[in-house]
C-alpha positions as CSV (number, residue, x, y, z in Angstrom):
1,I,0.0,0.0,0.0
2,R,1.5,3.3,-1.0
3,T,1.2,5.9,1.8
4,K,0.8,8.8,-0.6
5,D,-2.6,7.4,-1.6
6,F,-3.8,8.0,1.9
7,I,-3.1,11.8,2.2
8,F,-5.9,13.2,4.3
9,R,-7.0,16.6,5.7
10,T,-8.3,17.6,9.0
11,K,-9.9,20.9,10.1
12,H,-9.2,22.3,13.6
13,K,-10.1,25.2,15.8
14,L,-7.2,27.5,16.6
15,D,-6.3,25.5,19.7
16,F,-6.1,22.4,17.5
17,T,-9.4,20.8,18.6
18,P,-10.5,18.7,15.6
19,T,-13.8,19.8,13.9
20,A,-13.7,17.7,10.7
21,C,-11.9,14.9,9.0
22,D,-12.1,13.7,5.4
23,A,-12.8,10.1,4.3
24,K,-9.2,9.1,3.9
25,G,-8.4,10.4,7.4
26,K,-11.2,8.2,8.8
27,L,-9.6,5.2,7.0
28,V,-6.1,5.9,8.3
29,L,-7.1,6.8,11.9
30,G,-10.2,4.6,12.3
31,Y,-12.4,7.2,14.0
32,T,-15.7,8.6,12.8
33,E,-15.8,12.3,12.5
34,A,-18.0,12.5,15.6
35,E,-15.5,10.4,17.6
36,L,-12.6,12.5,16.5
37,C,-14.3,15.8,17.4
38,M,-15.8,14.8,20.8
39,R,-12.4,13.9,22.4
40,G,-11.5,17.6,22.7
41,S,-8.0,18.8,22.0
42,G,-6.1,17.4,19.1
43,Y,-3.2,17.0,21.4
44,Q,-4.9,14.0,23.0
45,F,-4.1,12.1,19.8
46,I,-0.4,13.0,19.8
47,H,2.3,10.8,21.3
48,A,3.7,12.2,24.5
49,A,7.3,12.2,23.1
50,D,6.1,14.4,20.2
51,M,4.0,16.8,22.2
52,L,6.5,19.6,22.8
53,Y,7.7,19.3,19.2
54,C,4.2,19.6,17.9
55,A,3.4,22.6,20.2
56,E,6.5,24.4,18.9
57,Y,5.2,24.0,15.3
58,H,1.7,25.0,16.4
59,I,3.1,28.3,17.8
60,R,5.1,28.8,14.6
61,M,1.9,28.4,12.6
62,I,-0.1,30.8,14.7
63,K,2.7,33.4,14.2
64,T,3.4,32.8,10.5
65,G,0.3,31.2,9.1
66,E,1.9,27.9,8.3
67,S,3.6,25.2,10.4
68,G,6.1,23.9,7.9
69,M,6.6,20.1,7.5
70,I,6.4,18.1,10.7
71,V,6.6,14.4,11.5
72,F,4.9,12.9,14.6
73,R,2.7,10.0,15.8
74,L,-1.1,9.9,16.0
75,L,-3.1,7.5,18.1
76,T,-5.5,5.4,16.0
77,K,-8.8,4.0,17.2
78,E,-7.1,0.6,17.5
79,N,-4.7,2.2,20.1
80,R,-1.8,2.0,17.8
81,W,0.6,4.8,16.9
82,T,0.9,5.8,13.3
83,W,3.5,8.2,11.9
84,V,2.3,11.1,9.8
85,Q,4.0,13.9,8.0
86,S,1.9,17.0,8.3
87,N,1.7,20.6,7.2
88,A,-0.9,22.9,8.9
89,R,-1.9,26.3,7.8
90,L,-4.2,29.0,9.1
91,V,-7.3,29.9,7.2
92,Y,-8.4,33.6,7.6
93,K,-11.8,35.1,7.6
94,N,-12.2,38.9,7.5
95,G,-8.4,39.3,8.0
96,R,-8.3,37.2,11.2
97,P,-7.3,33.6,11.8
98,D,-10.5,31.5,11.7
99,Y,-9.5,27.8,11.7
100,I,-6.6,25.4,10.8
101,I,-6.4,23.0,7.9
102,A,-3.8,20.2,8.4
103,T,-2.7,18.0,5.5
104,Q,-1.3,14.7,6.6
105,R,0.5,11.8,4.9
106,P,0.9,8.5,6.7
107,L,4.5,7.3,6.9
108,T,5.9,3.8,7.4
109,D,7.4,3.1,10.9
110,E,10.9,3.1,9.3
111,E,10.3,6.6,7.9
112,G,8.9,7.9,11.1
113,T,11.7,6.4,13.2
114,E,14.3,8.0,10.9
115,H,12.7,11.4,11.3
116,L,12.7,11.0,15.1
117,R,16.4,10.1,15.1
118,K,17.2,13.2,13.0
119,R,15.0,15.3,15.3
120,N,16.6,14.1,18.5
121,M,20.1,14.9,17.0
122,K,19.1,18.5,16.7
123,M,17.3,19.0,20.0
124,P,18.9,20.2,23.3
125,F,16.6,17.9,25.3
126,M,14.9,14.6,25.1
127,F,11.2,14.7,24.2
128,T,10.7,11.3,25.7
129,T,11.7,12.4,29.2
130,G,11.4,16.2,29.0
131,E,14.9,16.5,30.4
132,A,17.0,19.4,29.2
133,V,20.7,19.1,28.6
134,L,21.6,22.3,30.5
135,Y,25.2,21.5,31.6
136,E,28.1,19.6,30.2
137,I,29.0,16.7,32.4
138,T,32.7,17.3,32.0
139,S,33.9,20.9,32.4
140,P,36.9,22.2,30.5
141,F,37.8,24.3,33.6
142,P,39.4,23.1,36.8
143,P,37.3,23.3,40.0
144,V,37.4,26.6,41.7
145,M,39.2,26.5,45.1
146,D,38.9,29.2,47.7
147,P,42.4,30.4,48.3
148,L,41.5,31.9,51.7
149,P,41.1,29.6,54.6
150,I,38.1,30.1,56.9
151,R,39.0,32.4,59.9
152,T,37.5,32.0,63.3
153,K,36.4,34.9,65.5
154,N,39.8,35.0,67.2
155,G,41.5,35.3,63.8
156,T,43.0,31.8,63.6
157,S,42.4,29.3,60.8
158,G,39.9,26.5,61.4
159,I,36.2,25.8,61.6
160,D,34.2,28.9,62.4
161,S,32.1,28.3,65.5
162,A,29.0,29.4,63.6
163,T,29.4,26.5,61.2
164,K,30.1,23.8,63.8
165,S,27.4,21.2,63.8
């Protein structure tokens, strides 16, 4: 089965709550339009490890009018994850953003995994754990040593009486 034959479109509110899905989307995801729309936020269908990544592109779309190409996993009705490549754009009414149209193409697991590998190579944190890489484990600098010994009240070196346990 060629995945390009299953390109589908979904319509969303500005917060990404689904409001409509075409026939091919219903085939790929397994949900009826009513089931898709009654679950609330579209983020409920996105894999936890892809959530921040998708939110970043959602913000980009709100600012620029288009998300750009993004690859992530969606939950099917059979409780399986399916990889999709998506591009979302704002549709305007009277000069103001009105709704979102997302065009999605199903990917094979191999294609999706390869995109995830490339994405993780570019990111400063792991989406699967949410842990940021803030500090290098090995520092190029030697540890800082205090050159002055602690002085006690009477002026001699040693442990200050205020710091005794």
